[in-house]
N, C-alpha and C positions, 0 to 999 in steps of 0.2 A: 503494498502501498504506498503510496505515495506520502512522506514523511514520516512515516512510521520505520523500525530497524530493529533488530533482533538481533543480538548477537550470543552466540551459544557456546558451551565449554566443550572440552574435545567429549563429553559423553552425549553434546548432541542436546541438553537442556539449556533452557534460555537463562542466559548470564547476566545483559543487561538489555532495557528497552531504551532507546533514543527515538524522544517525538519531537521535530519542528514543528513548533506551536503557532509558526506562522505560515509552514506551507501542507500542514497535513489536510489529508482527507475531510471536508465539510461536514459529510455525512458523520464523524465521529466525533465531532462537537460535542456531544455529552459526554463520551467515554473520557474525553484528554479534560474536560473541564472538570468533571468527578475526578479525575486521578491530581489535576494539578490542586483541587481544593483540598483535597486527601494529605497531598504531600505539604501543604502550608498547614495542615492542620497539626501533623504531626512534630513540624518544625516546632510550633510554636510552644506545642506539649513539652517537647524533649528540653528547649531551651528553658522553660522552665521551671523543670524537675532538677536540671544540673544546677541551674540558678538556688535553689531551694537546697541543694545537695551543698555546695561552696558557702553558701550562708551558715547551716547547721556546721560546715567546718570549721566556719572562722571562728563562729560564737563558743563551740567549744573548746578553740587553741587561745581565745580569751581568759581562762579561769583553767585554775590549777586544780590538782583532784584533791588541795586540801583545804579548798571554798566553801565557807559554810553554805548551809543548805538556805537559798531563799524561797519565802511561800509568798503568795498569793498578797499575805497582808502586807508583806515589804513594798510593793508595789503601790500600795496604796496610802504610805505612811508620808507624811509632809516632812519635808527636807527643811530643817532649821537653819539651812543656809542660805535658802530664797530668800531675794529681796526684792519683791517686785519693783518697779521703777517708777 
């Protein structure tokens, strides 16, 4: 098909699918658009997961093993050093 090519491995199984989004057969638009939407969603999900993992890893490195255990009560405790302007 025009604008779509498949590269196979030595065993003849599909390895790489290439779609020229400007030159493909227009009857394949729903398929091409669906694949592009799926790839974009997968990329966003993967990036978010990687960001969350990296953020957690950095937060864990910020505290040593002998840090006191903080509870929710500590999060709402008034800061005695805070001076509003």
